[in-house]
N, C-alpha and C positions, 0 to 999 in steps of 0.2 A: 351271512356276512356281517361282521362287527362294524361299528361306527368308524373304526380306524382303518379298515380294509378298503383299498381302492378297487373299483371294478376293473377288470382286465380290458386293455385296449384291443380293438379289432382293426385289422388293415382293410383297405378296400377290396382285397382279394379273399376275404374271409369266406364268403358264400361260395366262391370258386373252389376253395379248399374242401368245404363240406360236400359240394357236388362231385368232387373228385375222390371222395372217401378218405380225406386226410384225417389222421389221428391228431387232434389238437391238444397242445400242452401250453403251459404258462412259460414263456421265455421273456425274462426281463420285463414282466408286466404286460406282455402281448400274447394274444391267443394265436399261435402259429403251429403249422403241421410239423410233427417230428418225422413222420413218413406217411406214405399213401398206401401202405401194404407191405412193402419190402424195402428197407433201408439199403440193403446190398444191391438190389436191382437198380435203385435210383443212383447209387454211387457208380455202378458199372455203366449206366446209360450216359452219364456225364463224361466218363473216361473214354467212351467209345463212340458216342453219337451226339446227343444234345438234350439237355435238361434245363428246367427253369426253377428259380427260387424266388419266393416272395421276400424281399428285403426292405419292405416299406416301413419297418420299425426303425430303420436307420434314420438319423436326423439330418435333414437338408437345411442348410442355413445360407442365405445370400448376404453378401457383404458389399456395401457401396459407400463411396465417399472419396474425397481427395487424399485422405490418409490411409486408404485401404491397404495399399502395399506395405507402407511403413508399419502399420498395425500388425499385419501378418508376419513381418520380419522380426517384430518384438515378441510375438506370441509363440512362434513355432521354431523348433530346433533345426528344421531344414529351411532353405531360403527360397522364397517365391520369386526371387530375381532369376532363378533358373527357368521360369516359365516364359519362354521367348516368343510364344505366339498364342493367340486366342484358342482355347480348348485344351491346351496342354495341362496335364495333371501332375501333382506332386504328392508323394506319400511322406508323412512327417509325424513325429511325436510332438505332443504338446506337454510341456513339463511344468511341474510346480517349482517353487523357489528352492527346494532341496534337490532338484534334479531328477525327481521321480516322474514316472509317466502318468499324467492325468488321463490321456487317451492317445490313440493313434488314429489318424484321419487322412482323408484325401482332400486336397484343395485344387480347384480348377480356375484358370484365368478365363474371364468371361467377356472382356472387351479390350480394344486396342489401347485405350488410355490407361490401363492398369488401375482403374478405379472401381472395377466390379469383379468379384470372385465368388465362387461357390464352395462351401465346405460340406463334406459328407462324413459324419461321425457316428459313433456307436450309441445304440439305444440305452444300454445299461449305464452309460456315463452322461446321459443327456443333461441332467440338472447341474452337475459340477462343470461340464463343458460350457454351458451357456453362462454360468456364473463367472467362469474364467474369461470368456469372451468379453463380458460386460466390464469386469474389473480392469482389464488391460485397455479397453476402449475409452476409459475416462480421460486419457491423455491424447486421444486421437479423434479427428473428424471423420467418423465412420457411422454408418447405419447398419444394424444387425437385424436381419429379418428371418425368423424361422419359417419354414414352408411346410407345415403339417398337412396342407391340402394336396400335396403331391404323393403319388405312389411310386414304387420302385421295384423293378423286376430284373433279376440277373439271369441271362441266357448264356449257358456255358457248355462247352464241349467242342470236339474237333469239327462237328458239322453245324455248330451253332450259327455261324454267320451265313452259311449256305441256306439253312432252313428258315432263318429269319428273313433273308432276302426273298425267299419264295412266299412267305406269309405277307411280307410288305415289299412288293416289287418296286415301289417308288423309293425305297431306301437302298436299293441294291448298289447304286453308284456311290452313295455316301459310305456304306459299309465296306465297299471294295477298296476305298482309299483311306479308311480310318486306321491310323497307326496305333500300336499299343500305347496305353496310358495317354490317350488323347480323346477328348470329348467333342461332340458337335451338337449345336443347337438345331433342332428340326422344325423350328417355327415355320419356315418357308414351305415345308413339306406337309406337316401334320397340324399346324396351328400352335397357339401359345402353350408353353410349358412342356413341350416334348424335347427331350435331351437324351442322347445316346453316347456312351463312353466305352472304349475298348479296355475295360478293367474287369477284375473279378477276383474270386477268393478260392479258386479250385485248382490252380496249376494247369488249367486248360485254356484254350482260346475262348473268346466270347465277349459279351458286352453286358453293361448294366444300363437299363433304360429307366429314365425318370419321366413320368407322365401324369396328366390330371387324374385325380381319383375317379371322376365320373366315367372315364374311359378304361378303367383298369380291368373290369370283369370281361368286357368284350375283347380286350387285347389278350388276356389269359386264354380265353376260349379259342381265339384265332390261332395262337401259337400251338395250343394243344392239338387243334385240328390239322396242323402242319407237321405233326410228329415230334414236337418238343415236349418231353415228358415232365410233369410236375415232380419236383424233388423236395424233400423236407430237411429240417435242421440236422437230423442224424447224418445224412449223406454229406451235407455241407461241412460238418465237423470232420468226418473221416477224410474227405477230399482236401480240406485245408491242412490237416495234419500231415498227410502224405506229401503235400506241396511244401511243408516246412514253414507254414505261415503262422505268425503269432495270433493268439486270441487274448483279448484284454481280460484281465482277471485271472489268467493262467500264466502265460509267459511274462506278462508285465502288469504292473500296477504302480501305485504312488510310492512304493518303497523300492522299486527297481528302476535303475536308470538305463538309458539306451545301450551303454557299453555292456551291460550284464545280460541283455536279452536279444543279442544278435542284430541290433538296430544301429550299430556304429556307422554303417554305410549310409544311413539317412541323415547323418549330422553334417551341417555346413559350418565347419569351424576353422576354415583356412584363413578367414579374415577376422576382424575384431568386432563383428556384429554382436550387439548386446541383447541376446534373447533371454527370456525368462528361464532360469535354472541353469544357465551355462556355467557360471562360476562354480556353483556347488557340485554340479555333475563332473566337471573336469577335475576339481580338487579331490573328490572322492575316488575317481579313477586313478589319479596319480598316486594317491596314498595306498590304494590297493596294490598297485604295481610295486611300489617301494617296499611294501611289507610282504610281497609274495602271495597276496590273497585275491588277485584278480581272477575273474571267472569267465567262462565262455559258454555259449549255447551250442549244443550238439544234437545229433540224432543218435538214437540207440536202436539196435536191431536185436531181437530175441530169436535165436536160432532154434531153441527148444520149445516145448509146449508151454502154454501159459499166456497171460495178458499183462502187459506193463500198464500201470495206472498212475495217475497223478498222485504225488505225495510220497511215492516210494523212494527209498534212499539208494543212491548210486555210490559205490565204493571203488576208489581207484587202487592201484597196486601199492601206492605209498601210504594208504590208509586214510587219505583225505576223502571227504564225502560231498556229494551234491544231491540234487533232488530232481525227480521227474516232474515236469510242469504240465504235460499233456501226454496221455498214452492211450492206445487203442489196438484193436486187431485190424490190420490193413486188408481191406477187401481186394485191392489190386495185387498185393505181394503175398497174400495168404500166410502172413506171419505177424507177430506183434511188433509194433514200433512205438517210439516215444520221442518227444522233445525233452531235453534235460538241461539244467544249468549246473555246471560242474566246475571245480577248480581248473585253471588253465593247465593243459597237459598236451603232450604229444602221444600219449597212450592210444592204442586202438582197441583196447578191451577194458572191461570193468565188470563188476558184479552188481546185481540188484537183489534186494531182499524180497523174494517171492514167498510169502507165507512162512517166513522164518528160515528159508533156505537160500544161501548165497548162490545166485544163478548167473552164469556168464552172459554178457551182452557185448555186442560189437559197438564201437564208437565210430560214427561216420559224420561227414559234413552234410548239412542239409542242402537241398531237399532229398526226400526219398524217391518221389515220382514227379516228373514234369512232362507235360504234353503226352501223357500216357505211357512214358518210358521210365523204367527203373534207372535210378541215377547213381547206383553204387554196384560194385562187383561182389 
């Protein structure tokens, strides 16, 4: 290792991955399992039963202070005023001054007074996220506290809540009443720093659990003993792609604004709230529409053999071109699928350059799969 190389980070579940025969890879500076023997089996178990993913590399940041709500309303393109009760979660983009996406994240309301919130953001964008938090915070009375001492495990699949309730009977009532995109503090049940939210990144039901590092390994073992299978990064990616969910650095980055990557639904622009990047983002979109250059995010389905890959060119009947941002072979559908950014169109077909051959693909609305079911004809 050279002097400039950083050692890779390990999550509190690292030894659990080793003990479960996980194949470890470098993911955004973290040693995480790509699979435990079969990516396909792990994908299928989440679609049909229950699996668990180590997502401790995600960044948990707690926000407190009298200006916490106002700071978030300046920072984010979605509006935390929508969080009408404690535990409610909001998905949002955080933009730069040019309207590009610095990151996509989830924010939870943590108290009645709207003075405490929790943000869960991406590992790959940690440094620039925290820098943006601090930059905008200079004008607000807020305290920003990163929580690296916490672990995080996603439990996903149609049987996830049932099996988690069997593993943790004292959670059963809480899980039974937990609505989608709502979190609950479990301090009164488990002790400090336990939190569960009905969120996920697979298109299946399930939860994400935040817990103290010291209890991570025992929790992993408990869930495994109750039939919740470990699943790696490979399955997580095919699952999220089937679910039509964006991945930072693929569907979006600092050069792409929310209108261009299927995130217009997350924008709170009905009032005149002045959030970072709003003016530039809207001006760019208005110009694109006026010039006939606006784009849309779609799904592509390959009916023939082959695999659609990121970076491949998509050509419409009128000769205009777009690009595949994520592509894979779908284990659930048994054919290749992709997410693409293309010029706005009503076309239902296009071609993709597969090894120099223009190959027909279908254009569909996302997602491909949700709750185990195919979403297109």
